[in-house]
C-alpha positions, 0 to 999 in steps of 0.5 A: 324199905328205903326212902325211895321205895316208900315214896314209890309205894305211896305214889302208887297207892295215891294213883290207885285210889285216884283211879277208883275215884275217876272210874266211879265219878269221872274227873269231877270225882277226883279231889284232894279231899276225897283222896284224903278221906280214902287214904291214910295220908293227910293232904300234905302227904298227898301234895308232897307226892303230887303238886296238884290234881292235874299231876295226879290225873297225869299219873293216873292216865300214864299208869292206865296207858302203860298197862294197856301198852303192856297188854298190847305188846304181849298180844302183838307178837312177832311172827304174827302176820301184819294184818293180825298184828293190827287186829291184835293192837286194836283189840287190846287197845280198845279192850284196855280202855274199856277195862280201864274206865278211869282212862276212858273218863279222862279221855272223854273229859279232855275230848269235850273241852273247848278247842285250844284248851292247853291241857287237853292239847297236851293230853292229846299230844301225849297219847298221839306221840305214844301211839305214833311211836308204836305205829312206827313199828307196826307200820314200819317201812310204810311211807305214810306212818303219820297218817296210819298213826292218826288213824290208829289213835282215832280208831281206838278213841272213836271205838271206845267213845262209841262203845262207852256212850252207846252201850249195846249200839256197837258190837265191839268185836265186829267194829274192831274187825272192820277197823283192822281190815281198813287199817290193814288195807291202808297199810298195804297189808 
């Protein structure tokens, strides 16, 4: 195995353990000390691969969102009616965040930070940019792509937060269907 392969494997292992720690205990559950206890690496090896805890959090979120996005791409098949694509995107995004509690924990932690927190703003901007790009394909040729992107992001995050904070209070499938219909109407589909 080359040095690059070893580095990638160690980073992936660190991110995997960090994902479990965040899923179990929120952002507070992730510390370098806890990682060190669960990994066969010293603090020095961990900080060689990630400068600090924030870098690990970023990598965890990026990893989870990439998996959610891959699932979304698989579901939003070309040839599917646009309304069905919107429903498929919403369903896989919401289900993806529910299936990745570490990503939900990160989003909830940043969403509850005070307005003006630069770290929270950066995470929000990253998520919005990613889904804005996705929306530009989904809502192509629509003059109000920015508004539709904001609605898509807000809908996904709102549904995930509602479902996580009030289990059983919201029927996820019914909420997704209503939201998809509303987005499709707004998109003129």
